[in-house]
RONU-465373 format. One record per residue (C-alpha): x, y, z. Coordinates in steps of 0.02 Angstrom, whole numbers, padded with zeros to 5 digits, always signed. Each point is the difference from the previous one (the first is absolute). Last residue first. Layout:
BEGIN
XYZ...
This chain:
BEGIN
+01227-00047-01148-00044+00166-00044+00035+00135+00094-00163+00087+00082+00063+00154+00096+00134+00043-00107-00069-00036-00176-00157+00106+00082+00113+00129+00046+00083+00007-00188-00159+00008-00083-00050+00138+00108+00183+00089-00024-00052-00027-00207-00174+00065+00032+00079+00146+00080+00134+00044-00136-00168+00001-00121-00068+00130+00085-00145-00010+00098-00145+00151-00023-00101-00041+00140-00162+00065-00084+00043-00134-00151-00036-00135+00137-00116-00113-00088+00067+00046-00160+00185+00006+00024+00003-00141+00115-00113-00113-00134+00129+00048-00125+00144-00081+00118-00099-00139+00041-00035-00022-00215+00192+00018-00024+00048-00120+00140-00133-00148-00047-00176-00018+00086-00007-00107+00145+00096+00128+00112-00121+00117-00018-00044+00025+00182+00201-00016+00034+00020+00151-00128-00141+00099+00132+00102-00054+00158+00158+00046-00060-00078+00186-00059-00088+00021+00170+00160-00048+00088+00084+00125-00092-00126+00140+00051+00008-00080+00185+00191+00055-00003+00130-00138+00010+00112-00040+00138-00143-00069+00101-00034-00137-00136+00172-00061+00024+00006-00013+00177-00181-00092+00010+00053-00105-00123+00153-00073+00087-00079+00005+00169-00147-00112-00064+00064-00176+00063-00137-00099-00019-00117-00044+00153-00110-00143-00028-00150+00008+00128-00045-00081+00164-00064+00159+00079+00076+00024+00199+00121+00102-00012-00091+00118-00126-00141+00024+00116+00141+00065+00142+00064+00121-00134-00163+00047-00064-00042+00048+00202+00153+00102+00015-00032+00100-00177+00044-00020-00169+00034+00162-00087-00085+00095-00136+00026+00186-00041-00128+00081-00102+00018+00177-00113-00135+00115-00018-00018+00122-00137+00045+00177-00056+00144+00062+00110+00022-00160+00090-00133-00048+00163+00046-00149+00085-00088-00162+00038+00057-00142+00102-00053-00161-00001+00057-00138+00104-00013-00175-00017-00059-00149+00096-00150+00094+00090-00148-00073-00063-00050+00132-00082+00184+00007-00092-00016-00161-00043-00156+00035-00089+00042+00155-00072+00154-00104-00088-00116-00133-00052-00108+00106-00080+00119+00099-00107+00099-00171-00048-00173-00069-00038-00035+00172-00119+00173-00049-00076+00074+00145-00137+00113-00036-00154+00057+00177-00083-00041+00166+00092-00161+00033-00087-00068-00188+00028+00053-00170-00086-00078-00150+00108+00072-00095+00132-00040-00164+00098+00076-00033+00175+00083-00148+00010+00200+00044+00070+00122-00149-00031+00132+00104-00026+00044-00060-00197+00064+00138-00061-00149+00067-00078-00075-00013+00189+00149+00083+00045-00038+00145-00116-00185+00013+00034+00047+00004+00191+00117+00147-00042-00129+00093-00105-00138+00008+00129+00113+00072+00128+00076+00116-00112-00172+00070-00037-00060-00013+00185+00161+00107+00041+00137-00021+00137+00018-00185+00039+00108-00011+00153+00136-00099+00095-00035-00127-00132+00024-00178+00028-00146-00017+00128-00110+00100-00116+00037-00153-00137-00044-00136+00125-00145+00105+00060-00046-00018-00174+00007-00207+00012-00083+00025+00164-00154+00064-00082-00006-00117-00148+00007-00134+00142-00139+00069+00113-00058-00159+00025
């Protein structure tokens, strides 16, 4: 019971803190595409892949007191900070779940901007297409972002770094 919640708590336990809802969505999606056993379903949305399931699960964990969500006002928007609470740590200690090593993924993604993670996750969302079509999709569905070819090349390199061919 609450196995999917426990997997997410393991993610939060592996992070010091997650800053931003968009960043949280993209990090979970990217790790899922790298084989980490997250089960949330994603659809394509304004900022790339988005999971309503993940949003609801985070809200449930906040309501249960396992995750803290702090909202801070920025210039023209609100930013959210997420941390695992003591209750979340206690719950996680007793959860019988697979605990893959996430530190490498988390540190690699924490070095990148949310904008870059949005690009990477969008490319991974369309990974069933040939490379040229993926890039076309990015330029079409993310036209307002004005991604440059150098950014796409950096995203391809980042994906190869996270998912080396075995």
